[in-house]
C-alpha positions in Angstrom: 17.6 -62.6 -37.0 15.3 -61.1 -34.4 11.6 -60.7 -35.1 10.2 -57.4 -33.9 7.7 -57.7 -31.1 4.4 -56.0 -31.4 4.0 -53.0 -29.2 0.9 -52.1 -27.3 -0.8 -48.9 -28.4 -2.5 -48.5 -25.0 -2.1 -45.0 -23.8 -1.9 -44.4 -20.1 -3.6 -41.4 -18.7 -1.8 -40.2 -15.5 -3.9 -40.3 -12.4 -4.6 -36.7 -11.6 -5.3 -37.1 -7.9 -4.7 -33.9 -6.1 -3.2 -31.1 -8.2 -0.8 -28.7 -6.6 -2.5 -25.5 -5.5 -1.7 -22.4 -7.4 -1.7 -19.2 -5.5 -4.4 -16.8 -6.9 -3.0 -14.0 -9.0 -3.0 -10.6 -7.2 -3.9 -7.4 -8.9 -1.0 -5.4 -10.5 1.2 -3.6 -8.0 0.2 -5.7 -5.0 3.5 -7.6 -4.5 5.6 -4.5 -4.5 3.2 -2.4 -2.4 2.7 -5.1 0.2 6.5 -5.5 0.4 6.9 -1.7 1.0 4.3 -1.9 3.8 5.8 -4.9 5.4 9.3 -3.3 5.3 7.9 -0.2 6.9 6.5 -2.1 9.9 9.7 -4.1 10.3 12.1 -1.1 10.2 10.0 1.6 11.9 11.4 1.0 15.4 10.5 3.1 18.4 12.6 6.2 18.0 11.5 9.3 16.2 14.5 9.0 13.8 13.9 5.4 13.0 10.3 6.1 12.3 11.2 9.0 10.1 13.7 6.9 8.1 11.2 4.1 7.7 8.5 6.6 6.5 10.9 8.2 4.0 11.9 4.8 2.6 8.2 3.7 2.5 7.2 6.9 0.7 9.7 6.4 -2.0 8.9 2.7 -2.4 5.1 3.3 -2.5 5.6 5.9 -5.2 7.4 3.3 -7.3 4.7 0.7 -6.5 1.9 3.0 -7.7 3.5 3.1 -11.2 2.4 -0.6 -11.8 -0.8 -0.6 -9.7 -4.3 -0.4 -11.1 -7.8 0.2 -9.8 -8.2 0.0 -6.0 -4.6 -1.0 -5.5 -3.5 2.1 -7.3 -5.8 4.2 -5.1 -4.4 2.5 -1.9 -0.8 3.1 -3.0 -1.4 6.8 -3.6 -3.1 7.1 -0.3 -0.4 5.3 1.5 2.2 7.5 -0.3 0.5 10.5 1.2 0.4 9.0 4.6 4.1 8.2 4.6 4.9 11.6 3.3 2.9 13.3 6.0 4.4 11.1 8.6 8.0 11.8 7.6 7.3 15.6 7.5 5.8 15.5 11.0 8.6 13.4 12.4 11.3 15.6 10.9 9.6 18.7 12.5 8.9 20.3 9.2 5.2 20.4 9.9 3.2 20.2 13.0 0.9 17.3 13.6 0.2 14.2 15.6 2.4 11.3 14.3 0.2 8.8 16.2 -2.9 9.9 14.4 -1.2 9.7 11.0 0.2 6.2 12.0 -3.4 5.1 12.9 -4.6 6.3 9.5 -1.6 4.5 7.8 -2.5 1.3 9.6 -6.1 1.5 8.2 -4.9 2.4 4.8 -2.5 -0.5 4.8 -5.4 -2.8 5.7 -7.3 -1.4 2.8 -4.4 -2.3 0.5 -4.3 -5.9 1.9 -8.0 -6.2 1.2 -7.7 -4.8 -2.3 -4.9 -7.3 -3.0 -6.9 -10.2 -1.5 -9.9 -9.5 -3.7 -7.8 -10.0 -6.8 
């Protein structure tokens, strides 16, 4: 017959050391809206037709992103939706305007979105 051996009740606390970093949570709507902006810049190209197609896709994507957005992110998505809509109409020839001026405004508004998402 074997006699049971006493067990030690000593608890071991794991050494915490360095904890893995956790990315800060972004405000609602950021991930989707930033993905739309990034896709626009990747697919825009140099021709009028490719820029129009990218603006149309970005307009649709940004409208969807605005549904989940809140606060400053919401305002930035609405503004960018308007920018992309105006850009697609100008590039399609439906309205007169300077596409480069709208693009410059879109660039500024995309930066505003990035800042709103970084502040989260």
